[in-house]
Wavefront OBJ file of the C-alpha trace (Angstrom):
o trace
v -18.205 -0.167 30.792
v -14.672 0.353 29.289
v -14.870 -0.197 25.670
v -12.687 -3.091 24.399
v -9.650 -2.485 22.291
v -10.920 -4.950 19.718
v -14.063 -2.952 19.362
v -12.494 0.509 19.359
v -9.894 -0.604 16.983
v -12.989 -1.984 14.588
v -14.943 1.335 15.002
v -12.137 3.485 14.154
v -10.619 1.455 11.337
v -7.564 1.021 13.230
v -7.436 4.372 14.331
v -7.043 6.172 10.888
v -10.475 7.868 10.981
v -10.128 11.702 11.865
v -6.518 11.493 10.600
v -5.449 14.371 7.908
v -4.289 12.418 5.132
v -4.102 12.641 0.719
v -2.350 16.151 0.691
v -2.169 18.295 -1.992
v -0.601 21.661 -2.490
v -0.854 24.414 -4.860
v 1.946 25.501 -7.241
v 2.012 28.768 -5.500
v 2.260 26.840 -2.272
v -0.534 29.048 -0.624
v -3.229 26.356 -0.128
v -3.146 22.854 0.868
v -6.011 20.430 0.148
v -6.501 17.353 2.156
v -8.976 14.695 3.294
v -10.215 14.107 7.160
v -13.265 12.740 8.906
v -14.817 15.058 11.442
v -13.827 12.597 14.331
v -12.070 9.579 15.331
v -15.464 7.354 15.183
v -16.621 9.058 12.004
v -16.177 7.194 8.727
v -17.258 9.799 6.453
v -14.186 11.438 5.064
v -14.466 14.892 3.890
v -12.443 17.445 1.679
v -10.709 20.362 3.482
v -8.474 23.093 2.625
v -5.719 25.192 4.630
v -5.114 28.625 3.662
v -1.336 28.667 4.531
v -1.446 32.631 4.541
v -3.472 32.746 7.360
v -3.520 29.076 9.112
v -7.360 28.703 8.727
v -9.198 25.705 7.888
v -12.294 25.301 5.757
v -14.593 22.366 5.284
v -14.781 22.310 1.359
v -16.890 19.204 0.899
v -19.020 17.260 3.073
v -20.905 14.046 2.046
v -23.525 14.475 4.356
v -24.726 17.466 2.725
v -24.237 16.349 -0.909
v -26.389 13.148 -0.457
v -23.065 10.493 -1.076
v -22.435 9.695 2.838
v -24.166 6.083 2.523
v -24.925 5.809 -0.649
v -23.800 2.448 -2.747
v -20.470 2.270 -4.359
v -19.873 1.058 -8.204
v -17.937 -1.889 -9.289
v -14.708 0.162 -10.427
v -15.040 2.017 -7.133
v -15.197 -1.185 -4.866
v -12.302 -2.552 -6.863
v -9.755 0.756 -6.325
v -10.759 0.559 -2.663
v -9.763 -2.724 -2.166
v -6.697 -2.494 -3.977
v -5.612 0.515 -1.801
v -7.290 -1.187 1.325
v -9.511 1.817 1.530
v -11.677 1.897 4.679
v -13.607 4.926 4.881
v -16.668 6.470 3.432
v -17.283 9.651 1.684
v -14.324 11.520 -0.244
v -11.794 8.926 -0.184
v -10.067 10.514 -3.105
v -9.861 13.434 -5.397
v -8.141 15.381 -7.963
v -7.015 18.896 -8.493
v -5.709 21.393 -11.225
v -2.112 22.871 -10.718
v -3.255 26.167 -9.114
v -5.579 23.734 -6.262
v -8.231 26.129 -7.581
v -10.749 23.290 -8.460
v -11.107 19.679 -7.154
v -13.208 16.822 -8.429
v -14.149 14.082 -6.748
v -16.784 11.162 -6.818
v -19.989 10.121 -4.520
v -21.584 7.220 -5.234
v -21.090 7.615 -8.982
v -21.813 11.296 -9.342
v -19.025 13.449 -10.143
v -18.910 16.953 -8.227
v -16.422 19.777 -8.221
v -15.473 22.123 -5.968
v -13.646 25.471 -5.523
v -10.837 25.549 -3.240
v -10.068 29.439 -3.477
v -11.140 31.636 -1.047
v -14.470 32.352 -0.833
v -15.279 29.486 -3.436
v -18.606 28.588 -4.354
v -20.369 25.323 -2.702
v -19.464 22.008 -4.114
v -21.679 21.015 -7.485
v -22.656 18.276 -9.388
v -21.221 17.624 -12.577
v -23.824 16.146 -15.583
v -21.419 13.255 -16.017
v -23.016 9.921 -16.874
v -23.730 7.590 -13.907
v -21.213 5.305 -12.593
v -18.426 7.619 -12.725
v -15.140 7.073 -11.781
v -11.649 8.671 -11.074
v -12.497 12.085 -12.474
v -9.940 14.913 -12.926
v -9.678 18.287 -14.043
v -7.625 19.405 -16.782
v -4.618 22.105 -15.870
v -6.782 25.021 -16.769
v -9.824 23.856 -15.010
v -12.128 24.073 -18.059
v -12.693 20.220 -18.275
v -13.039 17.412 -15.953
v -12.107 13.958 -17.493
v -13.603 10.692 -16.015
v -13.958 7.271 -16.558
v -17.506 5.477 -17.259
v -18.221 1.888 -18.892
v -14.963 1.220 -19.931
v -14.366 4.780 -21.846
v -12.838 8.001 -21.001
v -15.504 11.013 -21.126
v -15.024 14.647 -20.670
v -17.397 17.515 -19.496
v -16.613 20.967 -20.328
v -17.685 22.709 -17.173
v -18.721 26.094 -18.571
v -21.174 24.326 -21.106
v -22.104 21.238 -19.426
v -21.171 19.337 -22.438
v -20.456 15.778 -22.217
v -18.757 13.443 -24.700
v -17.053 10.428 -24.763
v -13.307 11.374 -25.726
v -12.258 7.300 -26.382
v -13.862 4.437 -25.873
v -13.583 0.223 -26.324
v -15.477 0.772 -29.706
v -17.407 -2.513 -29.071
v -14.338 -4.430 -28.411
v -14.964 -7.270 -25.895
v -12.659 -7.197 -22.648
v -11.027 -3.738 -23.508
v -11.485 -1.056 -20.802
v -9.815 2.563 -21.526
v -8.491 5.037 -18.853
v -8.375 1.840 -15.902
v -5.395 0.360 -14.414
v -5.155 -3.583 -14.983
v -5.114 -5.588 -11.425
v -1.650 -6.105 -10.982
v -0.970 -2.503 -11.542
v -3.078 -1.517 -8.904
v -2.375 -4.464 -6.711
v 1.509 -4.838 -7.083
v 2.925 -1.829 -8.823
v 0.982 1.243 -6.953
v -0.507 2.533 -10.190
v -4.438 3.142 -9.743
v -5.093 5.462 -12.650
v -5.018 4.918 -16.285
v -4.984 8.293 -18.164
v -2.951 11.321 -17.771
v -3.898 14.995 -18.793
v -1.556 16.868 -21.202
v -0.138 19.665 -19.597
v -1.759 21.990 -21.919
v -4.901 20.067 -21.733
v -5.280 19.419 -25.324
v -5.481 15.798 -25.093
v -5.392 12.793 -22.691
v -2.624 9.856 -22.745
v -4.793 7.043 -21.946
v -4.301 3.221 -20.851
v -5.849 0.760 -23.101
v -6.374 -2.669 -21.203
v -6.972 -5.819 -22.974
v -8.258 -8.253 -20.466
v -9.128 -10.981 -23.040
v -6.265 -13.096 -22.873
v -6.575 -13.458 -18.970
v -7.932 -16.117 -17.530
v -11.510 -15.906 -15.823
v -11.913 -17.181 -11.884
v -15.241 -16.886 -10.648
v -15.840 -15.796 -6.732
v -19.008 -17.249 -5.444
v -20.993 -15.962 -2.323
v -21.872 -19.525 -1.008
v -24.108 -17.929 2.001
v -26.008 -16.592 -0.807
v -26.510 -19.241 -3.382
v -28.550 -17.284 -5.827
v -26.437 -14.738 -6.271
v -24.383 -15.124 -9.363
v -20.264 -15.432 -9.086
v -18.115 -12.628 -9.399
v -15.991 -13.236 -12.801
v -12.403 -11.794 -12.205
v -9.900 -11.597 -14.522
v -7.005 -12.957 -12.229
v -3.467 -13.608 -13.971
v -2.003 -16.311 -11.932
v 1.749 -16.942 -11.902
v 2.719 -18.465 -15.045
v -0.578 -17.305 -17.465
v -1.200 -14.309 -19.601
v -1.664 -10.919 -18.288
v -3.886 -8.224 -19.784
v -2.261 -6.333 -22.840
v -1.672 -2.850 -21.999
v -0.737 -0.171 -24.475
v -0.948 3.866 -24.449
v -2.770 6.188 -26.886
v -2.811 9.940 -26.901
v -6.594 10.719 -27.462
v -6.825 14.418 -28.851
v -9.879 16.696 -27.583
v -9.826 17.592 -31.712
v -10.689 13.818 -32.212
v -6.965 12.601 -33.121
v -5.436 9.347 -32.018
v -2.188 8.354 -31.768
v -0.853 5.310 -30.486
v 2.274 5.116 -28.503
v 4.750 2.403 -29.182
v 7.379 0.948 -27.454
v 8.808 -2.782 -27.225
v 5.721 -4.274 -25.533
v 6.729 -7.869 -26.282
v 10.145 -7.037 -24.228
v 8.372 -4.887 -21.984
v 4.915 -5.354 -20.905
v 3.992 -3.681 -17.878
v 3.457 -0.229 -17.624
v 4.652 0.859 -14.563
v 3.980 4.684 -14.505
v 3.696 7.682 -16.515
v 4.714 11.245 -15.553
v 3.623 14.157 -18.222
v 4.971 17.340 -17.197
v 5.790 20.582 -19.033
v 9.284 19.487 -19.250
v 8.083 16.431 -21.036
v 6.434 12.855 -20.794
v 8.306 10.112 -19.152
v 7.202 6.520 -19.188
v 8.530 3.556 -17.149
v 8.212 -0.263 -18.503
v 9.166 -3.383 -17.234
v 10.001 -6.811 -18.499
v 8.275 -9.534 -17.576
v 10.694 -10.983 -15.494
v 11.369 -7.466 -13.975
v 15.119 -7.632 -14.504
v 15.044 -4.933 -16.814
v 13.327 -1.534 -16.639
v 13.358 1.058 -19.316
v 12.928 4.976 -18.461
v 11.175 6.213 -21.804
v 10.913 9.745 -23.196
v 7.927 10.028 -25.105
v 6.477 12.232 -27.777
v 3.009 11.555 -27.315
v 1.910 13.576 -30.147
v 3.786 11.554 -32.743
v 3.729 8.492 -30.764
v 7.306 7.833 -30.377
v 9.400 7.065 -27.564
v 13.257 7.184 -26.760
v 15.016 4.849 -24.357
v 16.762 7.068 -21.917
v 17.991 4.431 -19.480
v 17.681 0.735 -19.205
v 18.373 -0.878 -15.598
v 19.078 -4.414 -15.172
v 19.351 -6.756 -12.070
v 20.226 -10.215 -11.763
v 17.082 -10.867 -9.219
v 14.416 -8.233 -9.704
v 14.400 -4.286 -10.028
v 11.983 -2.805 -7.456
v 9.422 -0.209 -8.445
v 10.354 3.048 -6.380
v 7.220 5.120 -5.559
v 7.778 8.858 -6.859
v 10.212 8.224 -9.767
v 10.692 9.608 -12.526
v 10.509 12.962 -11.435
v 11.525 16.532 -13.118
v 13.240 19.280 -11.739
v 12.815 22.746 -12.552
v 15.765 22.948 -14.747
v 14.945 19.689 -16.570
v 17.097 17.435 -15.012
v 15.153 14.016 -14.419
v 14.814 12.412 -10.898
v 15.692 8.517 -10.719
v 17.163 5.970 -8.510
v 19.565 3.046 -8.731
v 21.080 0.748 -6.594
v 24.760 0.818 -5.950
v 26.903 -0.349 -3.241
v 24.266 -2.197 -1.703
v 21.929 0.685 -1.432
v 18.897 2.123 -3.224
v 20.570 5.979 -4.212
v 19.060 8.753 -5.524
v 20.084 9.969 -9.234
v 19.449 13.712 -10.369
v 20.575 14.299 -13.792
v 20.129 15.994 -17.492
v 18.057 13.150 -19.627
v 21.503 12.682 -21.476
v 23.544 12.242 -18.539
v 21.075 9.430 -16.969
v 21.121 7.572 -20.338
v 24.940 7.109 -20.047
v 25.028 5.292 -16.119
v 27.732 7.692 -15.554
v 25.581 9.832 -13.037
v 27.325 9.780 -9.479
v 24.339 9.530 -6.946
v 23.740 12.221 -4.622
v 22.863 10.202 -1.624
v 25.528 8.285 0.270
v 25.934 4.302 0.220
v 24.629 4.260 3.945
v 21.224 5.956 3.246
v 18.593 4.022 1.748
v 15.969 6.024 -0.460
v 12.167 4.729 0.202
v 10.524 7.119 -1.900
v 10.712 10.164 -4.158
v 7.923 12.129 -2.340
v 8.056 15.593 -4.340
v 10.218 17.798 -6.623
v 9.632 21.731 -6.001
v 12.089 23.824 -8.434
v 15.264 22.372 -8.503
v 14.720 20.697 -4.631
v 13.921 17.033 -4.398
v 12.224 15.991 -1.165
v 12.200 11.820 -0.394
v 12.312 9.477 2.585
v 14.930 7.414 3.408
v 16.158 5.014 6.274
v 20.003 4.633 7.418
v 21.297 0.991 6.805
v 22.152 0.598 10.195
v 18.572 1.425 11.615
v 15.531 0.868 8.895
v 13.535 1.317 11.726
v 13.630 5.037 11.517
v 12.520 6.651 7.988
v 13.187 10.669 7.740
v 12.404 12.847 5.211
v 15.521 14.287 3.215
v 15.736 17.169 0.659
v 18.420 17.639 -2.372
v 19.013 20.778 -4.074
v 21.155 23.382 -4.718
v 22.549 23.720 -1.227
v 23.119 19.924 -1.226
v 21.511 17.173 0.729
v 20.017 17.956 4.045
v 17.721 16.024 6.560
v 14.291 18.016 7.023
v 12.784 15.818 10.080
v 14.759 14.901 13.578
v 16.378 11.374 14.142
v 13.767 8.636 14.991
v 10.532 7.996 13.750
v 8.687 7.299 10.570
v 8.019 10.236 8.522
v 6.847 11.637 5.039
v 5.999 14.225 3.562
v 5.452 16.520 -0.176
v 6.695 20.101 -1.047
v 5.379 22.593 -3.706
v 5.586 26.117 -4.218
v 7.933 26.549 -1.189
v 5.554 25.026 1.131
v 6.113 21.801 2.796
v 3.995 19.299 4.373
v 5.358 16.968 7.064
v 3.608 13.388 8.494
v 5.454 12.355 11.399
v 5.159 9.154 13.494
v 6.931 8.331 16.759
v 7.428 5.969 19.732
v 6.818 8.620 22.036
v 2.806 9.434 20.813
v 0.239 7.797 19.287
v -1.167 8.586 15.619
v 0.137 11.185 12.866
v 1.515 14.503 13.616
v 0.760 16.879 10.288
v 2.969 19.884 10.452
v 3.160 22.799 7.465
v 6.365 24.722 6.824
v 6.125 27.211 3.952
v 8.290 30.210 2.862
v 5.008 32.813 3.066
v 5.497 32.395 6.761
v 8.960 32.100 7.335
v 9.855 30.539 10.782
v 6.284 29.637 11.446
v 4.922 26.312 11.503
v 1.352 25.232 11.209
v -0.606 22.128 12.463
v -3.110 20.362 11.070
v -5.135 18.738 14.055
v -5.614 15.008 13.635
v -8.855 13.781 14.951
v -7.998 9.984 15.659
v -8.479 8.590 18.944
v -5.688 6.682 20.786
v -5.953 3.011 21.525
v -7.614 2.774 24.985
v -4.915 0.371 26.213
v -1.725 0.503 27.895
v 1.190 2.509 25.496
v 3.010 0.198 23.770
v 6.765 -0.070 24.710
v 8.438 -2.122 22.523
v 12.056 -3.234 22.987
v 13.594 -2.844 19.893
v 16.846 -4.882 19.326
v 18.862 -6.772 16.598
v 18.485 -10.464 16.822
v 20.945 -13.107 15.666
v 23.631 -12.755 13.427
v 22.099 -11.170 10.719
v 20.919 -8.534 12.848
v 17.412 -9.169 12.432
v 14.983 -5.988 13.499
v 12.777 -7.029 16.323
v 10.522 -5.938 18.742
v 9.246 -7.224 21.757
v 6.236 -6.057 24.260
v 5.362 -7.641 27.314
v 2.206 -7.176 29.413
v 2.044 -4.103 31.339
v 1.164 -5.916 34.340
v 4.135 -8.255 34.172
v 7.211 -8.147 36.711
v 10.121 -9.454 35.750
v 10.862 -12.624 37.128
v 7.007 -13.141 38.159
v 5.712 -15.915 35.608
v 6.743 -17.437 32.579
v 4.945 -15.974 29.701
v 3.673 -17.854 26.531
v 5.151 -16.030 23.138
v 3.134 -14.716 20.682
v 4.987 -14.346 17.242
v 3.239 -11.468 15.298
v 4.725 -11.160 11.930
v 4.113 -9.810 8.394
v 7.970 -11.131 7.593
v 7.755 -11.186 3.594
v 8.644 -8.337 0.772
v 7.011 -4.633 0.930
v 6.032 -4.486 4.534
v 7.922 -3.476 7.553
v 6.437 -4.322 11.064
v 9.189 -3.238 13.076
v 9.179 0.299 13.006
v 10.082 3.640 15.378
v 6.094 4.299 15.640
v 3.876 3.630 18.393
v 0.868 2.900 16.337
v 2.611 0.075 14.643
v 2.132 -1.921 17.811
v -1.349 -1.138 19.319
v -2.639 -4.788 18.405
v 0.476 -6.570 19.269
v 0.263 -4.555 22.622
v -3.331 -5.998 23.185
v -2.363 -9.384 22.441
v 0.395 -8.588 25.054
v -2.113 -7.617 27.874
v -4.254 -11.358 27.310
v -0.806 -12.661 28.842
v 1.557 -13.247 25.867
v 4.881 -11.975 25.391
v 4.809 -10.689 21.835
v 7.697 -10.770 19.094
v 7.664 -9.164 15.975
v 10.494 -9.648 13.538
v 11.224 -8.249 10.016
v 13.276 -10.852 8.526
v 15.179 -11.214 5.087
v 12.906 -10.019 2.054
v 11.462 -7.105 3.912
v 12.575 -3.650 2.931
v 14.737 -1.097 4.170
v 17.889 -2.991 4.405
v 19.205 -2.594 0.624
v 19.214 -4.985 -2.282
v 21.177 -7.918 -0.694
v 18.734 -8.313 2.410
v 15.654 -7.634 -0.184
v 16.732 -10.203 -2.452
v 18.026 -12.861 -0.102
v 14.241 -14.679 -0.763
v 14.982 -15.195 -4.711
v 13.855 -18.356 -5.340
v 12.926 -19.166 -2.008
v 9.825 -17.657 -0.086
v 10.089 -20.334 2.790
v 13.153 -20.911 4.035
v 14.906 -17.646 5.025
v 11.709 -15.970 6.038
v 11.454 -19.180 8.668
v 14.720 -19.386 9.381
v 14.532 -15.563 10.783
v 11.492 -15.949 12.468
v 13.048 -18.770 14.633
v 16.203 -16.820 14.962
v 14.333 -13.773 16.271
v 12.544 -16.237 18.981
v 15.591 -17.295 20.207
v 17.043 -14.022 20.620
v 14.254 -12.649 22.406
v 14.342 -15.641 24.798
v 17.916 -14.806 25.425
v 17.177 -11.204 26.025
v 14.289 -12.008 27.977
v 14.166 -15.035 30.665
v 10.717 -15.023 31.022
v 9.571 -16.222 27.566
v 8.303 -19.551 27.718
v 9.708 -21.251 24.305
v 7.563 -24.167 25.038
v 4.330 -22.389 24.456
v 4.734 -20.456 21.240
v 2.134 -19.149 18.991
v 2.448 -17.479 15.664
v -0.299 -15.074 13.914
v -0.489 -13.571 10.563
v -2.157 -12.088 7.783
v -1.811 -12.749 3.939
v 2.099 -12.914 3.538
v 1.743 -13.242 7.569
v -0.701 -16.209 6.978
v 1.447 -17.905 4.781
v 4.255 -17.806 7.188
v 2.543 -18.469 10.409
v 1.241 -22.171 8.598
v 4.604 -22.746 7.412
v 5.766 -22.216 10.813
v 3.920 -25.195 12.419
v 4.242 -27.403 9.419
v 8.042 -27.199 9.026
v 9.220 -26.080 12.435
v 6.530 -27.828 15.024
v 9.809 -27.971 17.353
v 9.427 -24.266 17.803
v 6.150 -23.364 17.301
v 3.021 -24.938 18.847
v -0.133 -23.251 17.381
v -1.231 -21.146 14.593
v -3.350 -18.526 13.492
v -3.225 -17.921 9.738
v -5.607 -15.326 7.997
v -5.865 -15.566 4.079
v -2.939 -17.408 3.936
v -1.054 -17.969 0.293
v -0.548 -21.776 0.293
v 0.653 -22.513 -3.371
v 1.961 -19.414 -5.149
v 1.013 -20.841 -8.266
v -2.449 -19.502 -7.469
v -1.264 -15.837 -6.783
v -0.502 -13.050 -9.373
v 1.902 -12.932 -12.029
v 3.907 -9.689 -11.038
v 4.061 -10.228 -7.288
v 5.079 -13.854 -7.567
v 7.152 -13.905 -10.691
v 9.360 -11.701 -9.107
v 10.568 -13.843 -6.508
v 9.576 -17.176 -7.729
v 10.353 -16.848 -11.386
v 8.074 -18.370 -14.014
v 6.432 -21.582 -12.679
v 7.236 -23.430 -16.410
v 10.704 -22.548 -15.798
v 11.356 -22.845 -12.259
v 9.147 -25.532 -10.876
v 11.280 -26.740 -7.927
v 11.143 -23.042 -6.585
v 7.190 -23.131 -6.478
v 7.305 -26.526 -4.717
v 9.535 -25.720 -2.073
v 7.776 -22.427 -1.126
v 4.250 -24.173 -1.273
v 2.376 -25.399 1.724
v 0.386 -28.136 -0.069
v 3.202 -30.661 0.038
v 3.797 -30.376 3.604
v -0.049 -30.976 4.566
v 0.614 -34.323 5.990
v 3.308 -33.131 8.826
v 0.701 -30.763 10.536
v 1.055 -31.787 14.424
v -0.195 -28.675 15.784
v -3.203 -26.812 16.414
v -3.950 -24.542 13.533
v -6.599 -22.151 12.957
v -7.334 -20.823 9.207
v -9.314 -17.616 8.459
v -10.542 -16.753 4.925
v -12.722 -14.103 3.663
v -14.852 -15.878 0.904
v -14.972 -12.491 -1.228
v -11.158 -12.221 -1.186
v -10.373 -11.410 -4.600
v -6.768 -11.175 -4.368
v -5.848 -14.186 -2.052
v -8.756 -16.206 -3.147
v -10.502 -18.883 -0.944
v -9.146 -21.900 -2.858
v -5.883 -21.277 -1.075
v -7.470 -22.479 2.198
v -9.787 -24.815 0.776
v -7.330 -26.821 -1.270
v -4.778 -26.997 1.925
v -7.963 -28.037 4.281
v -8.688 -30.963 1.445
v -5.246 -31.798 1.979
v -4.984 -31.929 5.807
v -8.215 -33.867 6.036
v -6.967 -36.312 3.316
v -4.267 -36.804 5.523
v -6.127 -37.152 9.043
v -4.343 -33.799 10.154
v -7.032 -32.139 12.847
v -7.751 -28.413 12.105
v -10.154 -25.456 12.162
v -11.545 -23.028 9.058
v -13.412 -20.277 9.545
v -15.072 -18.996 6.652
v -16.069 -15.289 6.416
v -18.823 -14.776 3.919
v -18.861 -11.855 2.260
v -15.412 -10.674 3.336
v -12.779 -9.411 1.221
v -8.807 -9.648 2.112
v -9.127 -6.257 4.531
v -11.742 -7.529 6.417
v -13.580 -3.792 6.472
v -16.513 -4.767 8.222
v -16.637 -3.663 11.984
v -17.980 -6.665 13.628
v -15.869 -9.068 11.645
v -12.692 -7.032 12.314
v -13.836 -6.856 16.214
v -14.536 -10.327 16.705
v -11.619 -11.771 14.684
v -9.265 -10.488 17.546
v -11.053 -12.197 20.449
v -11.578 -15.410 18.082
v -7.879 -15.367 17.837
v -6.769 -15.064 21.515
v -9.260 -17.400 22.665
v -7.994 -19.869 20.028
v -4.324 -19.369 21.211
v -4.892 -19.900 24.770
v -6.835 -23.025 24.444
v -4.119 -24.398 21.994
v -1.335 -23.143 24.367
v -2.872 -23.722 27.612
v -2.817 -19.818 28.676
v -5.295 -19.049 31.527
v -7.457 -15.741 30.978
v -5.766 -13.012 32.634
v -8.357 -11.001 34.576
v -6.113 -8.514 36.603
v -6.530 -5.624 34.334
v -9.601 -4.209 32.860
v -8.125 -1.505 30.240
v -7.943 -3.072 26.805
v -9.717 -6.087 27.592
l 1 2 3 4 5 6 7 8 9 10 11 12 13 14 15 16 17 18 19 20 21 22 23 24 25 26 27 28 29 30 31 32 33 34 35 36 37 38 39 40 41 42 43 44 45 46 47 48 49 50 51 52 53 54 55 56 57 58 59 60 61 62 63 64 65 66 67 68 69 70 71 72 73 74 75 76 77 78 79 80 81 82 83 84 85 86 87 88 89 90 91 92 93 94 95 96 97 98 99 100 101 102 103 104 105 106 107 108 109 110 111 112 113 114 115 116 117 118 119 120 121 122 123 124 125 126 127 128 129 130 131 132 133 134 135 136 137 138 139 140 141 142 143 144 145 146 147 148 149 150 151 152 153 154 155 156 157 158 159 160 161 162 163 164 165 166 167 168 169 170 171 172 173 174 175 176 177 178 179 180 181 182 183 184 185 186 187 188 189 190 191 192 193 194 195 196 197 198 199 200 201 202 203 204 205 206 207 208 209 210 211 212 213 214 215 216 217 218 219 220 221 222 223 224 225 226 227 228 229 230 231 232 233 234 235 236 237 238 239 240 241 242 243 244 245 246 247 248 249 250 251 252 253 254 255 256 257 258 259 260 261 262 263 264 265 266 267 268 269 270 271 272 273 274 275 276 277 278 279 280 281 282 283 284 285 286 287 288 289 290 291 292 293 294 295 296 297 298 299 300 301 302 303 304 305 306 307 308 309 310 311 312 313 314 315 316 317 318 319 320 321 322 323 324 325 326 327 328 329 330 331 332 333 334 335 336 337 338 339 340 341 342 343 344 345 346 347 348 349 350 351 352 353 354 355 356 357 358 359 360 361 362 363 364 365 366 367 368 369 370 371 372 373 374 375 376 377 378 379 380 381 382 383 384 385 386 387 388 389 390 391 392 393 394 395 396 397 398 399 400 401 402 403 404 405 406 407 408 409 410 411 412 413 414 415 416 417 418 419 420 421 422 423 424 425 426 427 428 429 430 431 432 433 434 435 436 437 438 439 440 441 442 443 444 445 446 447 448 449 450 451 452 453 454 455 456 457 458 459 460 461 462 463 464 465 466 467 468 469 470 471 472 473 474 475 476 477 478 479 480 481 482 483 484 485 486 487 488 489 490 491 492 493 494 495 496 497 498 499 500 501 502 503 504 505 506 507 508 509 510 511 512 513 514 515 516 517 518 519 520 521 522 523 524 525 526 527 528 529 530 531 532 533 534 535 536 537 538 539 540 541 542 543 544 545 546 547 548 549 550 551 552 553 554 555 556 557 558 559 560 561 562 563 564 565 566 567 568 569 570 571 572 573 574 575 576 577 578 579 580 581 582 583 584 585 586 587 588 589 590 591 592 593 594 595 596 597 598 599 600 601 602 603 604 605 606 607 608 609 610 611 612 613 614 615 616 617 618 619 620 621 622 623 624 625 626 627 628 629 630 631 632 633 634 635 636 637 638 639 640 641 642 643 644 645 646 647 648 649 650 651 652 653 654 655 656 657 658 659 660 661 662 663 664 665 666 667 668 669 670 671 672 673 674 675 676 677 678 679 680 681 682 683 684 685 686 687 688 689 690 691 692 693 694 695 696 697 698 699 700 701 702 703 704 705 706 707 708 709 710 711 712 713 714 715 716 717
């Protein structure tokens, strides 16, 4: 029997296993280290290195030979994996020195180091304490730092001496070297310490969660188990107190001072030979400062302060340094995010002209190599395609072809490019290097391809706002042969695009189409890639604009394809998409006739500070915005079938969201279904859960919308 798509997608972790990822390039550009499992069904990730001069790959570290392939994880490692949505096992993160001669990683709380140079020795354990987390070599490969029990420790490799560099000194609620919850979940900062370029000390984040309220997440299926205590900063409540201190290997301690009262969020740190740069943000996220720091003295200088009427986005990869001492930054101008490359003094004056045009939206700064800046960007006119560009002495140039979704990195004259397209599944990885001019090396992906008909989404702009929309029909459907019920399949909120020029983005949507639905995916206002005005159109209202745009996309899709039955419309989504699904049947039952909501936010007062206050402000100052974006007040309006799914171990969108809504629906005598998932977090990593959730959803939607099971095709069933 052909393996079903739900089973294959679950087994392959959404077809990510076997895909090369997490690349690092040596300063000389002669080696590339990366992670990849040995096959599309192998969940154990290994460390590999590519010799750029010869094109040969070498397996450096295989967890199966190191005893850590199936061992348990520490609490910190579980939390980190949840924050970055890591579903694989084995070596899922590593750090290297600048020469890429040494890599450090953790397996089951044990630190290992591996030689990356040709002919290097086999990986070996480091005499670090059990429960180690986030090991990082110093720039000279003489020592490895790591975090354990809330302290930063350092192991000297040639002697094996393990010493505590800096610890909480018995202070309750204080950790050193770890990222706090909102930094890891919302800011993209998963680390909490940075080596000095000369290896003489470490800049360490001191996190005090004492002010943060405590929530308790229980496992009702195991009542003997003590509930997990979580320091969760819900909107309007206290955040962790985060500061920085330089811990010298000589025992010195120098606090780094900035105006933490006005700028409590530590966004990122970039400490290079050229200097230390720190980015901090105000709580309302309307002010962001770029600071030049002298860690040895504990002083900072404000290089630049940006302000925004609504909020300022955190841009991945900035700040950066060029080889000639200029700073890489971004700024919003002419309704576009634009790239700035300037000397520190010029940047501070806000007179620096952007080096990118207003019709190009910078998505991320990927790398700097000498005086060349590599970045990803999309045209404002077509946010579905993301290309890689470079800026340097020769000016601005596109690196990747038109179309598709691309990323990459560059160091030492070697560029690694990752590309996805509508023409093929998965990721293609190529390496271009000055070491082999005119040649191109391919790093093979071992990922499986979905066992279902190739998704061929019809991408179009819907309505007067030009909402980017994808329409997917069953492969077996013939125009005019039958009316198809519609399934809206959005995320629909900030931070995530669903409508992109990449085939693998539509695999699950195509499977739903094969079950007899016309599937519509739409990116409305608030989704990224179309400029600040589009991004900030949801300010103060996370409900109205996003729902209006889903309705507009539905109407446009029906006008585009006469085979859509708008009298039978379902909607499904997870997280923000789950919120949107419930919102749709509560406020627009005329347009939406059934909903499946996974881990929905139902009351934004229960979600975290950094995300929620960015869009709705502080609840104590903007109560109406929270009421208007809450689902709880609309519970009595439900008149359509609704299935809510929620993992009881979810520490991001806690199960209280679903339970409070369900209680109000019951009180209002509104029938609905709730599927609680014991032991399941926000990312539902368990294979059996991931597999059966898809079939459970489609069965619910068939019954709710009166859709007969289609049996005319076996592939992808």
